[in-house]
PLY file of the C-alpha trace (Angstrom):
ply
format ascii 1.0
element vertex 197
property float x
property float y
property float z
element edge 196
property int vertex1
property int vertex2
end_header
44.80 -6.94 9.47
43.19 -5.13 12.40
41.15 -7.17 14.90
38.50 -5.90 17.26
38.01 -7.37 20.72
34.32 -7.92 21.27
32.07 -10.08 23.40
29.25 -12.35 22.37
25.98 -10.73 23.41
24.48 -14.18 24.10
27.09 -15.88 26.29
29.65 -13.13 26.96
32.56 -15.09 25.43
35.44 -12.94 24.09
35.69 -12.67 20.30
38.45 -11.30 18.09
36.69 -10.11 14.98
38.28 -8.68 11.80
37.23 -5.06 11.33
35.65 -5.90 7.97
33.32 -8.58 9.41
29.61 -7.82 9.49
28.32 -11.19 10.66
30.03 -13.86 12.82
29.13 -17.03 14.65
30.24 -17.29 18.29
32.81 -20.08 18.81
31.36 -20.89 22.22
27.55 -20.81 21.98
27.25 -20.89 18.14
24.93 -17.87 18.17
24.67 -15.97 14.87
25.73 -12.39 15.56
25.75 -9.13 13.68
28.63 -6.73 14.36
27.25 -3.24 14.97
29.73 -0.40 14.57
28.71 2.97 15.94
30.69 6.17 16.49
31.89 5.39 19.99
31.39 1.64 20.36
31.37 -1.64 18.44
29.24 -4.48 19.76
27.51 -7.68 18.78
23.80 -8.27 18.58
21.89 -11.51 18.12
20.70 -11.94 14.55
17.46 -13.48 15.84
16.67 -10.34 17.90
17.62 -8.03 15.06
15.64 -10.05 12.55
12.56 -9.99 14.81
12.75 -6.18 14.98
13.30 -6.01 11.23
10.27 -8.21 10.56
8.11 -6.08 12.85
9.25 -2.88 11.11
8.69 -4.45 7.71
5.16 -5.53 8.69
4.35 -2.05 10.05
5.67 -0.40 6.90
3.64 -2.76 4.68
0.51 -1.91 6.69
1.16 1.84 6.34
1.68 1.52 2.57
-1.56 -0.48 2.30
-3.55 2.07 4.34
-2.08 4.93 2.31
-3.05 3.28 -0.99
-6.62 2.68 0.27
-6.90 6.30 1.47
-5.55 7.59 -1.85
-8.15 5.55 -3.77
-10.95 6.95 -1.59
-9.64 10.51 -2.18
-9.56 9.79 -5.92
-13.14 8.48 -5.85
-14.31 11.50 -3.82
-12.88 13.84 -6.49
-14.33 11.74 -9.34
-17.76 11.41 -7.69
-18.21 15.19 -7.45
-18.56 15.54 -11.22
-21.68 13.35 -11.22
-23.48 15.03 -8.31
-26.47 17.33 -8.77
-28.23 19.70 -6.38
-31.93 19.97 -5.78
-33.75 23.27 -5.22
-32.91 23.11 -1.47
-29.18 22.72 -2.16
-29.03 19.04 -1.22
-26.37 17.04 -3.09
-27.83 14.06 -4.94
-26.27 11.25 -6.91
-27.90 10.39 -10.25
-30.09 7.28 -10.16
-32.18 5.51 -12.83
-35.23 5.99 -10.57
-34.84 9.77 -10.74
-35.06 9.58 -14.56
-38.34 7.73 -14.34
-39.75 10.22 -11.83
-38.66 13.10 -14.07
-40.29 11.48 -17.12
-43.57 10.90 -15.24
-43.59 14.47 -13.86
-43.05 16.13 -17.24
-45.47 13.64 -18.83
-48.19 14.66 -16.34
-47.53 18.36 -17.01
-47.62 17.71 -20.77
-50.95 15.82 -20.48
-52.41 18.63 -18.38
-51.34 21.17 -21.00
-52.80 19.05 -23.83
-56.09 18.57 -21.91
-56.37 22.36 -21.58
-55.88 22.83 -25.32
-52.27 24.02 -25.05
-50.91 21.63 -27.67
-47.63 23.52 -28.26
-46.89 23.77 -24.54
-47.75 20.09 -24.00
-45.43 18.97 -26.79
-42.62 21.19 -25.50
-43.04 19.77 -21.96
-43.02 16.22 -23.34
-39.81 16.86 -25.36
-38.05 18.65 -22.47
-39.03 15.91 -20.02
-37.83 13.16 -22.38
-34.48 14.90 -23.03
-33.91 15.55 -19.31
-34.81 11.95 -18.42
-32.42 10.58 -21.06
-29.59 12.86 -19.90
-30.21 11.91 -16.25
-30.29 8.19 -17.14
-27.01 8.55 -19.03
-25.43 10.30 -16.02
-26.73 7.56 -13.70
-25.22 4.86 -15.94
-21.87 6.71 -16.09
-21.92 7.11 -12.32
-22.52 3.38 -11.82
-19.69 2.51 -14.22
-17.33 4.91 -12.41
-18.34 3.42 -9.05
-17.64 -0.12 -10.32
-14.19 1.02 -11.52
-13.57 2.47 -8.03
-14.51 -0.88 -6.44
-12.23 -2.74 -8.86
-9.31 -0.44 -8.02
-9.97 -1.00 -4.31
-10.07 -4.77 -4.84
-6.75 -4.66 -6.70
-4.95 -3.17 -3.68
-3.45 -6.23 -2.02
-3.34 -6.22 1.78
0.04 -6.95 3.38
0.70 -10.67 3.54
2.30 -10.54 6.99
5.12 -12.74 5.76
8.39 -10.82 5.87
10.94 -11.60 3.19
13.55 -12.97 5.60
16.41 -11.81 3.35
18.34 -10.49 6.33
18.14 -13.83 8.13
19.18 -15.71 5.00
22.19 -13.40 4.57
23.33 -13.74 8.16
22.49 -17.39 8.80
25.69 -18.78 7.31
28.09 -16.38 9.05
31.55 -17.85 9.82
33.15 -17.90 13.24
35.86 -15.26 13.82
38.52 -17.98 13.30
36.95 -19.13 10.03
36.72 -15.51 8.92
40.44 -14.99 9.65
41.41 -18.19 7.82
39.42 -17.05 4.80
41.08 -13.62 4.79
44.52 -15.22 5.15
43.86 -17.59 2.25
42.82 -14.60 0.14
46.04 -12.79 1.08
48.09 -15.90 0.22
46.43 -16.33 -3.17
47.01 -12.63 -4.01
50.65 -12.84 -2.95
51.29 -15.91 -5.13
49.94 -14.26 -8.32
0 1
1 2
2 3
3 4
4 5
5 6
6 7
7 8
8 9
9 10
10 11
11 12
12 13
13 14
14 15
15 16
16 17
17 18
18 19
19 20
20 21
21 22
22 23
23 24
24 25
25 26
26 27
27 28
28 29
29 30
30 31
31 32
32 33
33 34
34 35
35 36
36 37
37 38
38 39
39 40
40 41
41 42
42 43
43 44
44 45
45 46
46 47
47 48
48 49
49 50
50 51
51 52
52 53
53 54
54 55
55 56
56 57
57 58
58 59
59 60
60 61
61 62
62 63
63 64
64 65
65 66
66 67
67 68
68 69
69 70
70 71
71 72
72 73
73 74
74 75
75 76
76 77
77 78
78 79
79 80
80 81
81 82
82 83
83 84
84 85
85 86
86 87
87 88
88 89
89 90
90 91
91 92
92 93
93 94
94 95
95 96
96 97
97 98
98 99
99 100
100 101
101 102
102 103
103 104
104 105
105 106
106 107
107 108
108 109
109 110
110 111
111 112
112 113
113 114
114 115
115 116
116 117
117 118
118 119
119 120
120 121
121 122
122 123
123 124
124 125
125 126
126 127
127 128
128 129
129 130
130 131
131 132
132 133
133 134
134 135
135 136
136 137
137 138
138 139
139 140
140 141
141 142
142 143
143 144
144 145
145 146
146 147
147 148
148 149
149 150
150 151
151 152
152 153
153 154
154 155
155 156
156 157
157 158
158 159
159 160
160 161
161 162
162 163
163 164
164 165
165 166
166 167
167 168
168 169
169 170
170 171
171 172
172 173
173 174
174 175
175 176
176 177
177 178
178 179
179 180
180 181
181 182
182 183
183 184
184 185
185 186
186 187
187 188
188 189
189 190
190 191
191 192
192 193
193 194
194 195
195 196
């Protein structure tokens, strides 16, 4: 089996590491090391340093995912909200409210009463019916808008913020790494058991 001559990144001690090893423990300082193989060089790196970087990256990624989900929900609500909006005669965008229904009912009621007082019974009744229908439609839209807004708030509340607690799987995997000698003994015992079968 081919061995690689490396040095411990913590104490500088020489290590002979099997080329298949990914994690080792230094015989001298007992540091947990990860073996990093690149195109032109193979070296060791402290698992603690690597895990700290991994945890930071994981936390940053979780934060980005969270922010993206929040932004997507706001975009969704912006699209949904547009269908409820109305425009007044000046072009201002208004959201439907129950108060607007009451104002509309009172306005058409006053016009209807004025028409009835002037002897225009047909016109007064028409104004009263139109005002009532428009007020009911506006109230229905206001109720639908409020329900849609509550659903938006519920969806926002369901998006869990990042916990800030990285999984630690990498550290768990690398924490019980053997020393190079233990690794070699294990490989030799595997070779012996294969040869005997």
